[in-house]
VOBA-1610 file (N, C-alpha, C; in pm, whole numbers, padded with zeros to 5 digits, always signed):
BEGIN
Unk+01129+07232+02646Unk+01026+07165+02568Unk+01034+07014+02585Unk+00917+06950+02595Unk+00914+06804+02605Unk+00943+06745+02467Unk+01036+06650+02458Unk+01063+06587+02329Unk+00937+06518+02276Unk+00916+06517+02144Unk+00794+06459+02089Unk+00795+06306+02085Unk+00690+06245+02138Unk+00667+06100+02129Unk+00525+06071+02177Unk+00476+05953+02146Unk+00342+05911+02189Unk+00356+05786+02275Unk+00278+05777+02381Unk+00276+05656+02463Unk+00169+05564+02405Unk+00212+05463+02332Unk+00121+05371+02264Unk+00083+05254+02355Unk-00016+05178+02310Unk-00057+05060+02387Unk+00058+04959+02393Unk+00139+04952+02287Unk+00253+04860+02288Unk+00355+04903+02394Unk+00379+05033+02406Unk+00470+05083+02509Unk+00419+05047+02648Unk+00290+05068+02670Unk+00230+05037+02801Unk+00238+04888+02832Unk+00213+04805+02730Unk+00220+04660+02750Unk+00362+04616+02781Unk+00460+04675+02711Unk+00599+04640+02736Unk+00644+04683+02875Unk+00601+04802+02917Unk+00635+04848+03052Unk+00577+04755+03157Unk+00455+04708+03133Unk+00391+04614+03224Unk+00471+04483+03232Unk+00511+04431+03116Unk+00589+04307+03113Unk+00724+04324+03183Unk+00789+04437+03156Unk+00920+04464+03218Unk+00904+04477+03369Unk+00798+04544+03413Unk+00774+04563+03556Unk+00754+04430+03628Unk+00684+04337+03561Unk+00664+04204+03619Unk+00798+04133+03633Unk+00880+04141+03530Unk+01011+04074+03535Unk+01100+04137+03643Unk+01096+04271+03653Unk+01175+04337+03757Unk+01126+04296+03895Unk+00995+04275+03906Unk+00939+04230+04033Unk+00986+04091+04071Unk+01019+04008+03972Unk+01067+03872+03997Unk+01213+03873+04043Unk+01280+03983+04017Unk+01423+03991+04049Unk+01441+04062+04183Unk+01481+03989+04281Unk+01501+04047+04414Unk+01624+04138+04412Unk+01606+04265+04446Unk+01717+04361+04436Unk+01835+04318+04522Unk+01806+04268+04641Unk+01916+04223+04727Unk+01989+04104+04667Unk+01912+04018+04604Unk+01970+03901+04541Unk+02065+03944+04430Unk+02022+04044+04352Unk+02107+04089+04242Unk+02231+04160+04294Unk+02216+04231+04404Unk+02333+04297+04462Unk+02432+04193+04515Unk+02379+04074+04545Unk+02463+03965+04595Unk+02496+03868+04482Unk+02480+03916+04361Unk+02497+03835+04242Unk+02638+03778+04231Unk+02647+03663+04167Unk+02777+03599+04146Unk+02876+03697+04083Unk+02995+03713+04140Unk+03096+03800+04078Unk+03126+03757+03934Unk+03118+03626+03909Unk+03142+03574+03774Unk+03038+03630+03677Unk+02911+03634+03721Unk+02804+03684+03634Unk+02819+03835+03613Unk+02851+03908+03719Unk+02872+04053+03706Unk+02983+04083+03605Unk+03094+04011+03619Unk+03209+04034+03531Unk+03174+03998+03387Unk+03106+03885+03370Unk+03067+03840+03236Unk+02977+03941+03167Unk+02880+03994+03240Unk+02787+04091+03182Unk+02855+04224+03150Unk+02949+04265+03234Unk+03022+04389+03207Unk+03106+04375+03080Unk+03171+04260+03064Unk+03251+04233+02943Unk+03162+04238+02820Unk+03044+04174+02828Unk+02951+04172+02714Unk+02906+04313+02677Unk+02876+04394+02778Unk+02830+04531+02754Unk+02936+04612+02681Unk+03059+04610+02732Unk+03167+04688+02672Unk+03196+04640+02531Unk+03206+04510+02514Unk+03236+04454+02382Unk+03127+04489+02282Unk+03001+04473+02321Unk+02891+04496+02228Unk+02879+04643+02189Unk+02891+04733+02287Unk+02877+04875+02258Unk+02985+04923+02161Unk+03108+04875+02182Unk+03218+04917+02095Unk+03213+04847+01960Unk+03164+04724+01958Unk+03150+04651+01832Unk+03053+04723+01738Unk+02946+04780+01796Unk+02849+04856+01716Unk+02919+04971+01645Unk+03021+05028+01711Unk+03093+05143+01655Unk+03213+05102+01571Unk+03229+04971+01546Unk+03336+04926+01456Unk+03463+04877+01523Unk+03462+04864+01657Unk+03582+04815+01726Unk+03603+04667+01688Unk+03727+04629+01659Unk+03756+04496+01607Unk+03802+04395+01713Unk+03821+04439+01837Unk+03869+04345+01940Unk+03761+04243+01974Unk+03804+04120+02000Unk+03711+04013+02034Unk+03671+04024+02181Unk+03568+03949+02218Unk+03522+03949+02357Unk+03631+03894+02449Unk+03716+03804+02396Unk+03825+03748+02476Unk+03934+03852+02499Unk+03958+03937+02400Unk+04056+04045+02417Unk+04006+04149+02516Unk+03875+04179+02511Unk+03815+04272+02608Unk+03831+04216+02749Unk+03804+04087+02762Unk+03818+04020+02892Unk+03961+04028+02942Unk+04056+04008+02853Unk+04199+04014+02891Unk+04237+04154+02939Unk+04185+04257+02871Unk+04216+04395+02911Unk+04156+04428+03048Unk+04036+04374+03076Unk+03975+04394+03208Unk+04063+04332+03316Unk+04133+04224+03281Unk+04221+04156+03377Unk+04364+04212+03373Unk+04380+04329+03308Unk+04510+04398+03299Unk+04617+04317+03225Unk+04571+04235+03130Unk+04665+04160+03049Unk+04695+04237+02921Unk+04810+04208+02864Unk+04849+04276+02739Unk+04775+04214+02622Unk+04729+04300+02531Unk+04655+04255+02414Unk+04716+04316+02289Unk+04733+04234+02185Unk+04783+04284+02057Unk+04664+04317+01968Unk+04657+04442+01924Unk+04548+04486+01840Unk+04569+04630+01801Unk+04482+04685+01715Unk+04494+04826+01677Unk+04496+04916+01800Unk+04589+05009+01804Unk+04606+05096+01922Unk+04477+05169+01957Unk+04406+05218+01856Unk+04281+05291+01879Unk+04177+05201+01943Unk+04166+05077+01895Unk+04067+04984+01949Unk+04098+04949+02094Unk+04226+04928+02124Unk+04266+04898+02262Unk+04233+05016+02353Unk+04263+05137+02307Unk+04235+05258+02385Unk+04085+05274+02410Unk+04004+05244+02308Unk+03858+05253+02325Unk+03811+05159+02435Unk+03864+05038+02437Unk+03824+04941+02539Unk+03871+04985+02677Unk+03996+05030+02688Unk+04048+05074+02818Unk+03966+05191+02873Unk+03929+05285+02785Unk+03846+05398+02827Unk+03708+05350+02873Unk+03650+05256+02797Unk+03518+05204+02832Unk+03522+05132+02967Unk+03627+05054+02991Unk+03643+04987+03120Unk+03644+05089+03232Unk+03720+05197+03212Unk+03731+05302+03313Unk+03597+05368+03342Unk+03523+05403+03236Unk+03397+05474+03256Unk+03290+05382+03316Unk+03288+05255+03276Unk+03187+05164+03332Unk+03216+05129+03477Unk+03342+05134+03516Unk+03376+05112+03657Unk+03324+05226+03744Unk+03305+05344+03683Unk+03257+05461+03757Unk+03109+05488+03736Unk+03039+05394+03674Unk+02900+05415+03634Unk+02812+05465+03749Unk+02829+05406+03866Unk+02742+05441+03979Unk+02771+05581+04035Unk+02881+05644+03991Unk+02914+05777+04044Unk+02851+05890+03961Unk+02796+05856+03844Unk+02741+05960+03757Unk+02598+05994+03799Unk+02567+06124+03788Unk+02433+06175+03818Unk+02355+06185+03687Unk+02252+06102+03672Unk+02180+06096+03544Unk+02115+06228+03505Unk+02087+06315+03605Unk+02021+06443+03578Unk+02119+06557+03550Unk+02249+06527+03562Unk+02351+06633+03557Unk+02420+06637+03420Unk+02410+06751+03355Unk+02480+06770+03227Unk+02631+06768+03249Unk+02675+06824+03361Unk+02818+06825+03394Unk+02870+06681+03407Unk+02791+06595+03469Unk+02828+06454+03486Unk+02833+06383+03351Unk+02740+06418+03264Unk+02733+06364+03128Unk+02862+06397+03050Unk+02905+06523+03061Unk+03027+06566+02993Unk+03151+06499+03053Unk+03150+06479+03184Unk+03262+06411+03249Unk+03274+06267+03198Unk+03159+06200+03184Unk+03160+06062+03133Unk+03216+06057+02992Unk+03178+06154+02909Unk+03229+06157+02772Unk+03380+06181+02770Unk+03428+06262+02861Unk+03573+06290+02866Unk+03650+06162+02896Unk+03599+06082+02989Unk+03666+05956+03023Unk+03656+05858+02905Unk+03539+05852+02845Unk+03513+05757+02737Unk+03597+05784+02613Unk+03618+05912+02583Unk+03685+05949+02456Unk+03824+06010+02477Unk+03876+06004+02599Unk+04008+06060+02629Unk+04115+05997+02539Unk+04193+06082+02474Unk+04300+06034+02387Unk+04254+05985+02252Unk+04124+05986+02229Unk+04069+05940+02100Unk+04030+06057+02011Unk+03984+06166+02074Unk+03952+06290+02001Unk+04008+06407+02082Unk+04038+06518+02018Unk+04101+06630+02090Unk+04005+06703+02184Unk+03874+06693+02161Unk+03779+06771+02241Unk+03688+06680+02323Unk+03747+06578+02386Unk+03666+06490+02472Unk+03608+06570+02589Unk+03484+06542+02623Unk+03418+06613+02732Unk+03364+06748+02694Unk+03366+06781+02564Unk+03315+06909+02516Unk+03220+06887+02399Unk+03119+06973+02390Unk+03028+06966+02277Unk+03101+07011+02150Unk+03059+06956+02038Unk+03123+06991+01910Unk+03100+07138+01877Unk+03190+07191+01796Unk+03182+07332+01759Unk+03165+07349+01608Unk+03133+07240+01539Unk+03111+07247+01394Unk+02996+07155+01356Unk+02946+07174+01235Unk+02837+07092+01187Unk+02881+06949+01159Unk+02784+06857+01161Unk+02817+06717+01136Unk+02699+06647+01069Unk+02730+06559+00976Unk+02629+06478+00910Unk+02666+06332+00921Unk+02566+06245+00930Unk+02590+06101+00941Unk+02566+06039+00804Unk+02671+05976+00751Unk+02662+05918+00619Unk+02627+05770+00626Unk+02547+05725+00531Unk+02519+05583+00512Unk+02557+05551+00369Unk+02677+05491+00354Unk+02730+05473+00220Unk+02768+05609+00163Unk+02712+05641+00048Unk+02738+05771-00015Unk+02628+05873+00013Unk+02532+05834+00095Unk+02416+05921+00117Unk+02417+05979+00257Unk+02368+06101+00269Unk+02356+06166+00400Unk+02231+06111+00469Unk+02252+06035+00578Unk+02141+05973+00649Unk+02079+06067+00751Unk+02162+06154+00811Unk+02110+06245+00914Unk+02199+06368+00923Unk+02138+06484+00914Unk+02210+06610+00934Unk+02178+06660+01073Unk+02278+06657+01161Unk+02257+06696+01301Unk+02232+06845+01312Unk+02165+06890+01419Unk+02142+07034+01439Unk+02274+07111+01441Unk+02272+07238+01405Unk+02393+07321+01407Unk+02458+07324+01545Unk+02589+07341+01546Unk+02664+07341+01672Unk+02611+07446+01771Unk+02567+07561+01718Unk+02517+07667+01805Unk+02389+07630+01880Unk+02319+07526+01834Unk+02194+07484+01899Unk+02214+07377+02005Unk+02335+07323+02014Unk+02355+07206+02100Unk+02330+07237+02247Unk+02389+07345+02298Unk+02373+07374+02442Unk+02228+07392+02483Unk+02147+07475+02411Unk+02006+07486+02451Unk+01929+07355+02434Unk+01961+07277+02331Unk+01892+07150+02310Unk+01923+07051+02422Unk+02049+07044+02461Unk+02087+06952+02569Unk+02033+07000+02704Unk+02026+07132+02723Unk+01966+07184+02847Unk+01819+07143+02854Unk+01748+07158+02743Unk+01608+07116+02739Unk+01594+06966+02769Unk+01685+06887+02714Unk+01678+06742+02733Unk+01700+06704+02879Unk+01796+06769+02944Unk+01819+06740+03086Unk+01705+06795+03172Unk+01646+06907+03132Unk+01529+06959+03204Unk+01413+06860+03196Unk+01397+06798+03079Unk+01293+06696+03062Unk+01318+06579+03158Unk+01443+06534+03168Unk+01475+06424+03259Unk+01438+06459+03403Unk+01469+06583+03442Unk+01446+06625+03581Unk+01299+06644+03614Unk+01221+06696+03519Unk+01085+06741+03549Unk+00975+06645+03504Unk+01002+06559+03408Unk+00896+06471+03357Unk+00861+06364+03459Unk+00732+06334+03469Unk+00689+06228+03559Unk+00667+06095+03486Unk+00716+06088+03361Unk+00708+05962+03287Unk+00796+05857+03355Unk+00766+05727+03336Unk+00852+05622+03393Unk+00994+05631+03338Unk+01090+05589+03419Unk+01231+05593+03377Unk+01254+05511+03250Unk+01175+05406+03231Unk+01191+05324+03110Unk+01165+05406+02985Unk+01067+05496+02991Unk+01037+05582+02877Unk+01140+05694+02868Unk+01166+05761+02979Unk+01258+05876+02977Unk+01398+05837+02929Unk+01444+05721+02972Unk+01578+05678+02932Unk+01585+05651+02782Unk+01478+05595+02726Unk+01474+05568+02581Unk+01465+05698+02502Unk+01387+05793+02554Unk+01375+05923+02490Unk+01510+05993+02490Unk+01578+05990+02604Unk+01711+06054+02612Unk+01807+05990+02513Unk+01806+05858+02507Unk+01892+05784+02414Unk+01869+05832+02270Unk+01742+05838+02230Unk+01711+05880+02094Unk+01750+06027+02070Unk+01709+06114+02161Unk+01732+06258+02140Unk+01879+06292+02138Unk+01959+06225+02222Unk+02104+06253+02221Unk+02166+06205+02090Unk+02114+06096+02034Unk+02160+06050+01903Unk+02121+06153+01796Unk+01999+06206+01806Unk+01950+06303+01707Unk+02031+06433+01713Unk+02053+06482+01834Unk+02128+06608+01852Unk+02274+06589+01813Unk+02328+06469+01841Unk+02467+06437+01808Unk+02560+06544+01866Unk+02561+06560+01999Unk+02631+06675+02058Unk+02783+06672+02049Unk+02840+06552+02027Unk+02986+06541+02026Unk+03038+06513+01885Unk+03165+06540+01865Unk+03225+06510+01735Unk+03240+06360+01715Unk+03245+06283+01824Unk+03251+06137+01818Unk+03209+06081+01954Unk+03163+05956+01953Unk+03124+05891+02079Unk+02977+05907+02113Unk+02897+05959+02022Unk+02755+05984+02052Unk+02676+05856+02077Unk+02698+05754+01993Unk+02627+05629+02011Unk+02659+05563+02144Unk+02788+05558+02177Unk+02832+05500+02303Unk+02770+05574+02422Unk+02769+05708+02413Unk+02715+05788+02523Unk+02563+05770+02537Unk+02492+05764+02423Unk+02347+05747+02430Unk+02310+05617+02497Unk+02377+05509+02459Unk+02347+05379+02518Unk+02388+05374+02664Unk+02505+05428+02696Unk+02553+05424+02834Unk+02466+05510+02925Unk+02425+05629+02877Unk+02346+05717+02965Unk+02207+05660+02988Unk+02155+05583+02894Unk+02028+05514+02921Unk+02046+05420+03039Unk+02159+05350+03043Unk+02189+05262+03155Unk+02198+05341+03286Unk+02266+05456+03283Unk+02281+05539+03404Unk+02144+05582+03456Unk+02056+05624+03367Unk+01921+05668+03406Unk+01844+05552+03469Unk+01851+05435+03407Unk+01774+05320+03455Unk+01827+05265+03586Unk+01961+05260+03602Unk+02016+05197+03722Unk+01992+05280+03847Unk+01961+05409+03831Unk+01926+05490+03949Unk+01799+05439+04015Unk+01710+05383+03933Unk+01584+05329+03986Unk+01587+05178+04002Unk+01658+05110+03913Unk+01664+04965+03914Unk+01811+04921+03909Unk+01872+04886+04024Unk+02015+04854+04027Unk+02058+04745+03929Unk+01966+04657+03892Unk+02000+04548+03800Unk+02059+04599+03670Unk+02021+04720+03627Unk+02065+04769+03497Unk+02214+04800+03491Unk+02279+04810+03607Unk+02424+04831+03605Unk+02495+04711+03541Unk+02432+04594+03553Unk+02497+04472+03503Unk+02413+04400+03397Unk+02311+04468+03344Unk+02227+04406+03242Unk+02282+04439+03104Unk+02334+04341+03031Unk+02399+04370+02903Unk+02301+04381+02787Unk+02206+04477+02793Unk+02110+04487+02683Unk+02177+04535+02554Unk+02299+04589+02566Unk+02370+04631+02446Unk+02412+04511+02361Unk+02419+04392+02423Unk+02448+04271+02346Unk+02336+04246+02246Unk+02211+04265+02289Unk+02098+04244+02198Unk+02093+04354+02093Unk+02130+04476+02129Unk+02136+04583+02029Unk+02239+04547+01922Unk+02354+04494+01966Unk+02459+04457+01872Unk+02411+04346+01778Unk+02338+04249+01834Unk+02287+04139+01752Unk+02180+04187+01653Unk+02107+04292+01694Unk+01999+04346+01610Unk+02034+04487+01561Unk+02159+04502+01518Unk+02211+04634+01483Unk+02131+04701+01373Unk+02092+04625+01272Unk+02014+04683+01162Unk+01880+04737+01212Unk+01817+04661+01302Unk+01688+04705+01359Unk+01706+04830+01444Unk+01820+04837+01513Unk+01852+04953+01597Unk+01862+05080+01513Unk+01941+05071+01406Unk+01956+05189+01320Unk+01828+05218+01243Unk+01753+05115+01211Unk+01624+05135+01142Unk+01526+05210+01233Unk+01523+05173+01362Unk+01434+05241+01457Unk+01472+05387+01472Unk+01603+05415+01474Unk+01649+05555+01480Unk+01607+05630+01354Unk+01628+05568+01239Unk+01596+05632+01111Unk+01446+05657+01095Unk+01366+05558+01130Unk+01219+05573+01118Unk+01168+05682+01211Unk+01226+05689+01331Unk+01185+05795+01424Unk+01223+05932+01370Unk+01340+05941+01306Unk+01381+06067+01242Unk+01279+06110+01138Unk+01234+06014+01058Unk+01144+06046+00947Unk+01007+06092+00994Unk+00956+06030+01101Unk+00822+06069+01149Unk+00828+06188+01245Unk+00949+06222+01293Unk+00963+06340+01377Unk+00935+06321+01524Unk+00933+06195+01568Unk+00918+06168+01713Unk+00980+06031+01743Unk+01004+06004+01871Unk+01086+05887+01909Unk+01004+05764+01944Unk+00874+05763+01914Unk+00787+05652+01954Unk+00840+05516+01907Unk+00877+05507+01780Unk+00925+05379+01724Unk+01051+05334+01796Unk+01139+05428+01826Unk+01264+05393+01895Unk+01236+05349+02039Unk+01144+05415+02107Unk+01107+05375+02244Unk+01058+05230+02244Unk+00972+05197+02148Unk+00920+05060+02139Unk+01033+04960+02117Unk+01128+04995+02030Unk+01241+04906+02004Unk+01322+04884+02131Unk+01355+04992+02202Unk+01438+04980+02322Unk+01368+04901+02432Unk+01237+04922+02449Unk+01164+04848+02552Unk+01159+04699+02520Unk+01145+04667+02392Unk+01150+04525+02352Unk+01286+04465+02385Unk+01393+04541+02358Unk+01529+04495+02385Unk+01551+04473+02534Unk+01507+04568+02615Unk+01520+04556+02761Unk+01441+04437+02812Unk+01320+04420+02760Unk+01233+04308+02800Unk+01302+04174+02772Unk+01361+04162+02653Unk+01431+04038+02616Unk+01554+04016+02704Unk+01625+04124+02737Unk+01745+04112+02821Unk+01709+04063+02961Unk+01600+04115+03016Unk+01556+04072+03148Unk+01512+03925+03145Unk+01447+03888+03036Unk+01405+03748+03019Unk+01527+03656+03021Unk+01632+03695+02952Unk+01755+03615+02950Unk+01818+03608+03088Unk+01816+03720+03159Unk+01874+03723+03293Unk+01799+03627+03386Unk+01666+03631+03380Unk+01586+03543+03464Unk+01608+03397+03428Unk+01631+03373+03299Unk+01647+03235+03252Unk+01780+03175+03296Unk+01886+03258+03297Unk+02020+03204+03320Unk+02082+03240+03454Unk+02021+03331+03526Unk+02085+03382+03648Unk+02122+03271+03746Unk+02024+03185+03777Unk+02050+03081+03876Unk+02143+02972+03821Unk+02141+02953+03689Unk+02229+02852+03631Unk+02374+02896+03642Unk+02398+03026+03626Unk+02536+03076+03629Unk+02588+03084+03772Unk+02500+03113+03867Unk+02543+03120+04006Unk+02585+02981+04054Unk+02689+02974+04132Unk+02733+02846+04187Unk+02649+02812+04310Unk+02659+02686+04354Unk+02585+02645+04473Unk+02628+02727+04595Unk+02759+02757+04604Unk+02808+02835+04718Unk+02756+02979+04714Unk+02742+03036+04593Unk+02683+03170+04580Unk+02541+03170+04637Unk+02465+03066+04600Unk+02325+03060+04646Unk+02319+03042+04797Unk+02402+02950+04848Unk+02401+02924+04992Unk+02438+03050+05069Unk+02544+03117+05024Unk+02588+03239+05094Unk+02478+03344+05095Unk+02414+03364+04980Unk+02308+03464+04976Unk+02194+03426+05070Unk+02150+03302+05062Unk+02035+03259+05141Unk+02063+03272+05291Unk+02179+03228+05334Unk+02211+03232+05477Unk+02228+03375+05528Unk+02266+03465+05441Unk+02281+03606+05480Unk+02146+03672+05502Unk+02045+03628+05426Unk+01916+03697+05428Unk+01804+03618+05496Unk+01833+03498+05548Unk+01730+03418+05614Unk+01784+03365+05746Unk+01729+03416+05856Unk+01780+03382+05989Unk+01693+03277+06059Unk+01572+03254+06009Unk+01478+03166+06077Unk+01495+03021+06030Unk+01427+02932+06097Unk+01420+02793+06055Unk+01350+02786+05919Unk+01397+02698+05833Unk+01338+02694+05699Unk+01338+02551+05642Unk+01263+02533+05536Unk+01254+02404+05468Unk+01318+02416+05329Unk+01328+02301+05261Unk+01378+02303+05123Unk+01287+02386+05034Unk+01156+02380+05061Unk+01060+02459+04982Unk+01087+02608+04999Unk+01120+02651+05121Unk+01153+02793+05144Unk+01276+02832+05062Unk+01372+02742+05057Unk+01495+02767+04980Unk+01462+02782+04832Unk+01377+02693+04782Unk+01341+02696+04639Unk+01254+02817+04605Unk+01183+02872+04702Unk+01103+02993+04678Unk+01191+03115+04650Unk+01315+03110+04699Unk+01410+03218+04671Unk+01477+03196+04535Unk+01513+03072+04507Unk+01579+03038+04380Unk+01482+02957+04294Unk+01393+03028+04228Unk+01279+02964+04163Unk+01315+02878+04043Unk+01432+02902+03983Unk+01467+02830+03861Unk+01546+02702+03883Unk+01580+02670+04008Unk+01657+02547+04030Unk+01561+02432+04061Unk+01607+02311+04032Unk+01525+02192+04055Unk+01531+02153+04202Unk+01440+02063+04242Unk+01439+02017+04382Unk+01568+01939+04411Unk+01620+01869+04308Unk+01745+01795+04327Unk+01861+01890+04353Unk+01865+02003+04279Unk+01971+02103+04299Unk+01960+02165+04437Unk+01836+02192+04481Unk+01816+02249+04614Unk+01865+02153+04721Unk+01836+02024+04703Unk+01881+01924+04801Unk+02033+01916+04806Unk+02097+01923+04687Unk+02244+01919+04683Unk+02303+02041+04751Unk+02241+02160+04729Unk+02289+02283+04794Unk+02284+02267+04946Unk+02170+02219+04994Unk+02151+02209+05140Unk+02243+02103+05201Unk+02267+01994+05127Unk+02361+01891+05175Unk+02501+01951+05186Unk+02539+02031+05085Unk+02671+02095+05090Unk+02682+02187+05211Unk+02575+02263+05238Unk+02575+02353+05355Unk+02588+02273+05484Unk+02525+02154+05488Unk+02538+02068+05606Unk+02681+02014+05618Unk+02737+01971+05505Unk+02875+01919+05505Unk+02974+02025+05550Unk+02945+02152+05515Unk+03032+02263+05554Unk+03004+02310+05696Unk+02908+02240+05761Unk+02869+02271+05899Unk+02814+02413+05914Unk+02743+02457+05809Unk+02677+02587+05814Unk+02535+02576+05867Unk+02478+02454+05859Unk+02339+02432+05899Unk+02328+02317+05997Unk+02217+02318+06071Unk+02177+02205+06156Unk+02046+02152+06100Unk+02037+02021+06086Unk+01918+01959+06027Unk+01837+01889+06135Unk+01703+01901+06123Unk+01614+01828+06215Unk+01500+01768+06134Unk+01443+01657+06184Unk+01334+01593+06113Unk+01386+01510+05995Unk+01294+01450+05924Unk+01332+01369+05808Unk+01223+01377+05701Unk+01264+01341+05578Unk+01176+01343+05461Unk+01106+01478+05450Unk+00969+01476+05437Unk+00899+01605+05417Unk+00886+01687+05543Unk+00938+01636+05654Unk+00936+01711+05782Unk+01072+01774+05812Unk+01164+01762+05717Unk+01300+01813+05739Unk+01301+01965+05747Unk+01373+02014+05849Unk+01390+02158+05864Unk+01538+02189+05889Unk+01576+02314+05859Unk+01716+02355+05873Unk+01725+02483+05954Unk+01836+02492+06028Unk+01867+02615+06102Unk+02013+02650+06077Unk+02042+02779+06083Unk+02182+02822+06070Unk+02254+02784+06199Unk+02371+02721+06182Unk+02447+02675+06298Unk+02509+02795+06369
//
């Protein structure tokens, strides 16, 4: 069965905006992204996702653990971070359409934290908000058929990945298939679904925005529960993704070093070129920054310069 939701004009407008932003991001450029930016975004993703679930370690402690440094903190929190580091390092190996792959990811994520990691729960569960029951998950006996239907939807639906990933995120939260780790898995699997089509999502820390807007996140889940379909949650997630891409476009070139830009450009441009050609690739840098980059490339004897002023051209040496 197809999960219930409506494709609203807001959803269509957000998909259009996201598509434009993705079009501005050159896939090869992102694959050649600054290692510093990749590492920074991975740290933000892990820290934010676990913070939503109550992990107390700071972003600096998460960074230290990624660098294999010793960290003093609650044993459970440290284990959660180490598991998350392990699973995110393997992100590209997971098959978004495979239930077996989904269970494998949960086993890595929750290993040593719960006794039944990588297995669906075998008892009922309710989500409490204070003293009140906020959500009663489906009975344990319904989990396997519900998850099979959800993966069938992923495989067979011709909806855009942006919609399908948000639907999966919501439905997996609603089904609550595991005794623990459901929120982490829902957010992570949305990333797995999206990165199969758009590689940028492997390093896009949209979970940072979810963490900052945690009340809105849970409100969107709750409102969708009440109306019986995931439309409100899809709209929330698309807004979050749209904002994350906006931030990436705004800061990407600022975070990249001049040598990162030079290396990328020289790898992908073999012909004679001008400063304007260089700036067409790195749209957010100023003409002064472009001139400094090209001067550095000349000083490093990577380029040969001909002409002067507005007639200046460059070739790879």
